[in-house]
Structures are given as C-alpha cells and as structure tokens.
N, C-alpha and C positions, 0 to 999 in steps of 0.2 A: 240261737234257737235250738230247742230240743227236738227229738224225733217226732213226737206227736204234734208239736206246733208246725213243723215243716209239712207233715202229711195234711194237717188241717188247711194250711195255706194252699197246697196243691189241689185239694178237693174243691177249694173255692176258685180254682183256675187262676190263681195269682202266681205267675212264674217269674223267676229271676233270670237275668242274662247268663249267669255262671253259678253253678253249684260245684263246690269242691268238697268232696266227701272222703275223709281219711280216718285212719285209726285201726285198732287191732281187732275190732269185732266186725266181721264181714256182713252179718245178718242185716244190720240197720242200713248199711251202704247199699246192699243188694235190694232191700225193700224200697228205698227212696228212688233209686235209679229205675227199678222195674216199674214203679208206679208212673214215673214220667214217661218211660218208654211206651207203656200201654195206654196212657190216658191223656197226655198232652195234646196229641193230634188224633183226629178221627182215622179210621182205617184207610179211607180214601186219600187223606192228606199224607199219611205215612209213606206211601209209595214214592213220592217225589221229595219229601221234606224230612226224612229221618235217616241218619247215617250212624252206623256203629263201627268204632275203631277199637283195636286191641293194642295195648302199649308196646308189646314186643314186635309187632308187625308194622308199625307206622312211625313216620317222623313228624316233626312239628309243622312242616310246610303243608302237608296234606290236610292236617286238622285246621290250620289257619285258613287255607284256601276254601275249604268247605264251610267253615264257620262264617266267612265273610260273604257268602252267597246270599242272595235274597230268596225268601220262600216263594214257592210256586202255588198260586191259588190257595193260600193259607196265610194266617196272620203271623205264624212262627214256623221255624224249622228247628228240629232237635238234632244235636250232635252229641253222641255218647262216646266217651273215651273210657273203656273198661281196662282193668289191670294196669292202671297208669303207673304203678310202682315199678313196672318192667320197662318203661319207656326211657331211653337214654337221653333224649332231648326234651324232656318235659319242661325244664326251666326255660327253654327257647320259645315257649308259648307266651313269654312275658309281653311281647309287643301287642298280642291280641288281648291279653288280660288287662292291659293298661287302657285299651280302647275297644271294648267289646261291642258287638252289634246288638241293638235292642230287639231285633226280630229273630235272634238266634238264642236257643236255650242250650248252652254247653254244659254237659254234666261230666265231671272228671271223678272217676272212682279210683282212689288210691288206697288199696286194702292191705290189711295185716300190719301196718305200721303208720305212725304219725309222720307227717312232713314237717321239717323245720321251717317255721313260718317267720323266722328272723332274717331270712335271705331277702334279696331284692324281689324275687319272684313271690315269696310268701307275703311280703308287705303289699305287693300289688293285689294279691288275692284278698287280703284283709280289707282293702279299699273298695274293690269292685265285685267281689263274689260273696255268696252265702256260703260260709264255711261251717261244716258239721264234723265234729270229731266223734267217731263211733267208738265208745269205750265198752269193754267187756263188763258184764254184770258180776257183782260179788255173789258168792254162793247163797247168802241169805236173801238176796234180791230176786233170785230165780222163781221161787214159789209165787211171789206177788206178780211177776211178769207173766207167769203161766195163767194166773187167775184173770188178769186183764186181757190176755190174748183170747181166752175162751169167752170172756164177756162180749168181745167183738163178734163172736160167732153165736151169741145168744145162749151160751151155756154157762153154768156155774160149776164150781169144784169144791169138794170138802177140803179143809186144811190138811188132813192126813193124806189124801190122794195127791194134792199138790206137792207135799214134801216127798212122797213116794216117787213121783216123776223126777223131781229135781235131784233127789239122792242118787237115782240110777242113771240119769242122762247127763248129769253135770251141768256145765254152763254153755254148752254148744247150742246156741239159740236156733240155728238152722235145723239141727237134728230134732230139737224139741218141737219146733213149729211144725215140722213134717209129721211128727207123731200126733200132735194135737189136731192137725187137719184130719187125721184118720177118725178121731173122736167126733169131729164136726160132721163128717160125712155119714157116720153110722148112728148118730144120736139125734133125735128130734130137738128143735129149739125148746128151751126151757128146762132141759134135763139137768139135773145135778150130777156131775161126774163123781163117782166114789171109787174106792180101791178095787171093787169088783169089775167096774167098767174099764179101769186101767189095765187090769189083768186080761180081760177079754179082748180089748181092741189094740192095746199097745204091747201086751205080752210080758209085762212086769208082774211077777207073782206077788199077790197080796199077802202071802204067808211067808215066803222065803226070799227076803230082801234085806239089805243092810239096815234099813229103817226099823224093821221088826227085830233084827238081831240086837241093835243097840238098846231097843226097848226091853228086850228079854234080859239083857245084861243089867240095865239100870234098875229093873224091878226084881232082880235076882230070881229069875226063873231058869234054872240050869237045864231042865229037860227041853224047854223050847229053844234055848240057845244052842244046845247040842244038836237038835234036829236041823236047825238052820245051818250050822257049821258043817254038818254032814252033807247037806245039800250042796253047799258051796264047794266042798271038797270033791264031790262027784261031778260038779258042773263049774269048773274053774273060771270060765268066761262070765258066769253070772255074778261072781263076787271075787274079783282078783284081789290079792293081798294089798297092793298099794291103795286101792279104793277103800277097802275095809279099814285099814289103819288110819287113813285120812279122815274117814267119817267118825270113827271112834275117838280120834284125837279131838275133833271139833266138839263132839258130844261131851266128853269129859272136861274139856276146857270150859264149856258152859256150866257144867256142874260146879267146877272150881269157882267160876264167877258168881254163881248163885250163893255159895257159902259166904262170899264177901259182901254180897248186896242183898241178902234175903230180907233185911228189914226195911228196904225201900218200898214206897207205894207201888202197887201193881203195874201202873203204866210205866214208871221209871225202871222197874225190874224187867219188863218186857223189852224196853229199849236197850238196856244194858246187855241182855242176853241175845238181842237181835232176833226176837221171836215175833211173829206176825199176830198171834192171838193167844188168849189165855188158855186155849185148847191144849197147848203143849206145856204150859206152866205147871199143871198138875203133875205131869210125868216127871218134870225136873225136881219138883218138891219131893216126890217119892224117891227118886234116885239119890237125892242129897241125903235123905234119911238112911239109905242103904250104904252110901259111900261118904264117910266123914271127910273133912277137909284134908287131913293127912293121908287118908287112904286114896283120895282122888289124886293127890300129888304123886303117890306111888304108882297109880295106874298110868298117869301121863308119862312118867319115867319109863315104865314098862313098855309102853307103846313105842317110845323112841328106841328102846333096846331091840324090839322086834322089827322095827323099820330097818335098822342096820342089819339084823340077821337075815331079813328077806332079800337084802342086797348082797349077801355073802360077806359082810364086814365082820371079822372076828368069829365067823361061824361057817363051818363046812356044810353047805346045803346040797352038795353033789349027790344025786341019786335019792334025795329026800323029797317026797311030794310036798308041794306048798300047803296042801290041806293039813298035813301033820303039824306043820309050824302054826297054822291057823288054830287048830284045836288046842295046842299047847298054850298059845297066847290067851285065848278066851278062858281056858281053865284057870290060868294064873290070875287073870283079872278078877274072876269071881271067887277065887279061893285064896 
C-alpha cells in the first residue's frame, strides 16, 4: 500500500495488528505513526491503552509484555516503537510478530534506512504486518508533492511558486511541510499561492533565487544574472555554491535533452524533460535557441570543472571568496 492508501484506511478506522514503517524518508513514517498516535484511540482511552517506546531505551521483552496485554475499556490498545533502528534486540520480537494480538496495534518506526526483509524476522513481517517502505522523492517529484499538500489545506499554488519552494528547500519533506503549514495558517482557503506569497510567508526571495538565476542565464539576461550573483555573493547562505552548481547542472541537462527530443509531441517532451506543465516548456525552448547542442555540452563540462574548483581540486581557493568563483562561473557560461 502507498502512503495515501494507508492514511485513507486509517481515516476509515481500519487498523492492522502490526505496522512496520521503514525507509530513508522519515516524513512519511512520522506522518503515519503520528496519525495513529493521535486518532486510533480517544483521549480518554489513551491514558490506559497507549504506550510509546524508543528503540535505544527498551528491550524486546518490555514490548512483547505490553503488546500482549488486553486493552482496558477500549477495543484496542496502541503500542508505538519509535527509532526502532536503534534497538539491538529488534529481531527478538519475532515470537510476537508470528502471533500478534488482534486487540493491539503495534507500530514499529524504523527510520533512515531499509530493513532487510529476507531474514526470518523480515519474512514474519511480510506475513503478518502491513509493511510500508518510505522512499525519498526525486527532485522533479517535489513540486507535485507541494501542490498536493497544499490542496489538502484548500490552497493551490502556481507552477513557478512550487518550483521556487522546491528549488530552495530541496527534498527535505519535513522542512517543506513546516513551511507550507505557515502558508496554510496565514492564507484563507481558496487562495492561490504565488511567488510573492512565498517571499512574504516563507522568506524565499521571488527575485533573488536559483530559479531566477537559471532563467536569467537561459534567456541570456546578463544584467539580471549579475544582480542575482552579487546578491548570493553578499548572502552566501542564500545560494551556496554546491546548490547553485547542482541546479544549473540539472537545468542544462534538460536543455541538452531538449535538443535531442525537440521534435517529439509536447506530452512526450514534457515526460522526457520531467516537467509538470507546459508553463516551463516555453522557457526551455528559448534557452535551447540561446544555447546550441554543442554549447550546452560545453556548459555542462564547465559546471563539472567549477564543481571541482569549489572543492579545491586543482585550484587554490584559499582566501578567495566563494562569490568570486560564482561570478566567474556565470560569466563563462554566458560568454
């Protein structure tokens, strides 16, 4: 089952005896366990029927003993094992996993890494537990996730604003959700979030950001590009070199793909470039006119060169501000 299917089932009050939540993305694990913790039992029932353990502080016997109890004045009890990846005797829960109590909801949160399910313990989980692997999103999936998250708060967002948030906050979903909650608190239902709202409520400048820099470079607007680079140079935390190089590398990689796929139908072209809407396709068409296939290859090679330089490989950057390297890189891309 995927994340939304699990939440739908929980909202319908359909509970499983065991939930095993594992994987590299903590946000989905936290969201499922938090929902069960807050909603499986009423507040009155939670006092006697809800227990939270942490992996580094508990052994398997304490969990088994608690999970085998019968609920008091409730149909179920909830037992949450958080940070299970830190529990040394996790696999010793095997005897309980093989014969779980129907009146207990055991939630095991194994964050930051997958568990090998080919072991005897893993096979028992496959047989008796609902297993959910929490996978990180790819960069191109984040704007869509942002849009869906805001829909659940009765807000919509422009494609540009979604890309702006994703470009600046990366793939840390917990961090993104925290910032989107600020929008939901400050904007009335039905509002369309634009880049001005993002700047006002999240603090990401609508004029000085990586998204606008790559657009200025792609459209060959040297004055705008220089203003943004000067801003990043004066505010290093707003546009660190690794983030800048990574974003420009992705941008020019898509321009490179555009040259190879430009004769495809629009829907196939969007899929090839991993773009969510034709809103951005116009920009890539213009950038491809400004950067030929061979020039795009040169820019990608140049970005690799400056990536090494920023790390001090073959380049003495001692005493040289990162902003100067950034200015040189952008100038060479555009000239």
